[in-house]
N, C-alpha and C positions, 0 to 999 in steps of 0.2 A: 125700314130696310137696313139703313146705316147704323142704327142702334143695334141691330142684331149681328152685323159685321163686328162692330166694337166690342160687344159681349163675347162674341166668339173668340176674337183676338185676345181679349183678356183672359178667358178661360185657358187658351193655350199657353199663354205666359205663365199662368198660374200653375199649370200641369208641369210645365218645363221646370219651374222653380222648385216645385215639390219633388219632381223626380231627381234633381240635383241634390237637395237636402236629404232625401232618403238615401241616396247613393253614398254621400258624404259620411252620414251616420253609420252606415253598415260598414264602411272603410274604417271608421274610427273604432268601431267595436271589434274589428278583426285585427287591429294593428296593435303593436307593442308599445308600451304596456297598457293593457286594458284592466288592470287591478293593482292593489298596492304591491310594491316590491320590498323585500326585506334585505337589509345589510347586517350580516352576521359579524360581531366584533369579538374576536376570540380572546379577548382581555378583559379585565375588570373595569367597572365603571370608575371614572375618575382619573384613568391612565391617559397617555398621549393618544392612542388610537381612538379610544372612546370620545375624548374632547374634540379631536379632529372630525370624526364622524358626525357627532351631534352638531358641530359648527357648519358642517357642509349641508345636513339634512334640509333646511328650508330651501337653500338654492337649488338643490338637486330636485326637490319636488317641483318647483317653478319650471325648471327645465324638461322635466319628465311628463309634468301634467298628472301626476298621481301621488298618492301617499307613500312615503318611505318610512318603513319601520325599522329601527335600530334595536337589535337584540345581541345582548352581551352573552357570551358563552365561553367563560374563562376556564382555565385549568390547563395543567401539564404544560406550561410555556406557550399556550396557545394552541396546542395540538388537538385538545377536544374540539373546539370551535371549528378549527380548519378541517379536520376530518369530518364534521357535520356537513360542511359546505361541499367536500369533495365527494361525499356520497349522497348529496342531495339531487333531486331531479333537475336535469340541465335545461329548464324550460324558461330561463331568464328572469326569474322572479326570486331567487336566491343568489345573493352575491357575498363576497367577503370583503369587509373593509379592515386591513390588518397593518401590523407593523411588519418591516421588512425582515425581522429575525424569523419570522414563521418559516421562512424558505430553508432555514437550516435544521429543521427539525427531522427530516428523514436521515440525514447524515449523522445526527446526534444518536438517533435510534440504532443505527448501524454499529456506532462505536461503541454503544453500551449493551451490544448483543441482544438487542430488542427487534421486534418486528415494526417497521415504520407504520405510524398510523395512517399516513397517507403518502403519496409520491408527487413530486412536483408536476409530473405528466398530468395529473388530475385537474390541474387548473390552467387557465388562461389568463395571463396578465392584461389587464384592461388599461389601467392608468396609475401613475404615481401623482399623487395630490400634494402632499407637503413634505418638507425636509426639516430636520432640526440639527442642532449642535449639541453634543454633551458637554458636561462640566465636571471637574473634580471638586466636590463639595465636602465640608465638614461642618460640624455645629459651630455656633457662633462662639460659644465658649470654649472651644477646642484650643489646646496648647500650640496647635500648628497654625501660625497666623499667615505664613507664605508657603509656596510650593516647596521652596528650598527646606524650610523647617520640616515639612512632611516627608519628603523623601530622605532626609538625614534620619528620621525617626524609623522609617522603614528599614534602612540599612542597618541601623544600630540594633533593632530588635527583631530579626527575621521571624516572619509568621506570627508576631505578637499582636499585630494589628488585625481589625476585622473589617469587612465592607459587606453592606447589603446590596441586593439587586433584585430586579423584578421578576427573577426566575432563571433557572439554569439555561445557559446559553442565549440569554435574552440581550436586549439592547442596551442594558447597563452592565451585564456580565462581561460581554466582549470588550467594551473599551476599558474596563478596569483591568482585564487581564493583559491587554495590549500595552497599557502603561507599565504594569508589572514587568512585563517581558522587556520593554525598551529600557527600563531602569534596572534591570536584573535584580529585582527584589521579590518578595513573597508576602501574602497576606491571606487570611483565612476568609473564605467566601461563605456568606450565610444567604441564601435565596428566600425571597418572599413571592406571594402571590400577586404581584402587580407593582406598578410605580407607586401608587399612593401608600401602600403598606410600607414599601421599602424606604420611603422618606419618613414616615412614621417612626420606623426603627432607628433612623439616624437620629432624629429629634429627640427620642426617648432615651438615647444613651445606650441602646443594645449594641450598636457597632460603632466603629470610629470614622468611616467615611463611605461615600458612594459616588457613582458617576451617572447621575440622571441626565435626560434632556434638559437643558438649561431653562427652558421655558416652565417646565413643571416645578423646578426648585425655586424659580424667581420670586413667587409670593411670599415663601418662607425666608428667603434672603432679605426682601424688603420689610418683613415684619421683625427682622432681627434674631431670627432663630437659627439660620443657616449662613454660611459664608462660602462664596466661591474662592478657590484657590487658583484655578487655571482653567480657560477655555480650550477644548480641543480645537484642531484646525490652525489656519494660517493667521486669522485676523481676530482682533479684540471685538467685542460686542458693544453696540452703542448704549445699551441699555445698563451696561456695567463697565465702562471705559477704562476703569483702574485696574481691572483683572487681566493680567497677561494671558496670552495665547500659548500654547505648548510649543509652537514652532518658533517662537521667539525665546523660549527657554531651551531650545535645543532638541525637542523631542517631536519630530514631525509625524505624528500618527494620523492615518487617514481613516476615518470612520464617519459615516453619515447615515444616521438612522432616518427612515422615511415610512410614510404611510401610503397605501394604495389599495386599489380596488382589484379583486380577481373573480372570474367566474368560473364555475364547475367546467371541465372539458366537455365538449359535446353542446355546450349552450349554443343555439343558432347564431350564425354570424350576424345576421341583421339585427338581433336583440344585443349582441356585444357592441355593434356599431352605433346603435341607438344610445346605449348607456354611454359609451365613450364620448359621444357628441354632448350629451347631457352634462357629463362630469366636465368636459371642456368649458362649457357655457357657465357651469355653476362656480367653477373655479375662477372666473372673471367676474361674477356677480358682486357688486359692491357690498352687498349684504354680508356675503362670506368673507370677503377681504376685511372688512372692518371688524367682524366677530373674532377672526384670527389675529389680527393685530392686538386686540385687547385681551386675548387668552392665552392659555399654555398649550396651544394646538400647533406650534412650530411656524413654519413659514411656507407660503404657497410656492410650490415649484413643479407645476403641472408638466407631465411628460407622458407620451404615449408612442405607439407604433415601433418603428425600427430603433428609435433612440431609446425607448425604455427597454427594450430587448437587450441593447448593447450595455446599458447601465446595469441592468439586472445581472447579467452574466458576470461582469467585472466585479460587482458587489458580492455575488456568490464564491467568487474565487478568493476574495480578501477574507471573507468569513470563514472559509473552510480552513485556512492556514490557523486562524485562532481556535477553531474547533479541536483541531489536533493538539494545539497547545494544551487547551483545557483538559483534554482527555476524557476518560470515564469519570461518571459523577456518582456520589454514593446515594 
């Protein structure tokens, strides 16, 4: 009799356990994400957005508990990939990992009498992940040894010098034009399809200077092929302490390129919140912080919510001024 009672109690506990296990599995199957997610990077491999996204991937996979695919969709200064995300199904499985310059694309299109490939209202900003600082860079064998040499040459030979960028209205085009405006000088712009080709053009002698994010240029500076002339912003950089900042040179230009994650408008709020929490956790993961510290992916500066909204609006306002200065492009 006692044996029968114990057996029945054991079976009851087993059934309760199985019921809990089944319900947990069913909940997991119906929760987000229950399949791999894709981050579309609308810029070429090897650029700052690509490097940052790939550095984040392992930590984001741990936080989400799912595989994350990185898909590069470059072209038209990021417009092709961004339009693909804007027009994708808002089911939480397609996201955009992009440079901040992508937000200026609609205004650029209108300025050039074109139909915008997307509108900003088609995206939901989820998180800022990294920021970086740009630097004025020349070849190591350039005759311009200092910032003063460089600006003197600009003034002496208007429009004679050329500079490369990662694309029209991109994160290396804007700061170059800001510098030319601040110094009341001119140079000829030659756009390339991404940060890596932009630097290759400089190292190959096709142009005289450019303004890349400093971390992207660092390996080439360390190898002796390029030289920093000045860092944008207010402070010198610990990895190149001998290079002056523009602020100390009397040129206070405010420009902060950043990378972040956006969702197509209409993505379920719970999916956005899951991704936001996963990104926040990934940004604090030692694996990600170590990878970023050893790469050209910038500096981690996570931001979301109301703070991100305020930052983004201010950034858009600054960018708009430069777009109007650049004007139409050929």
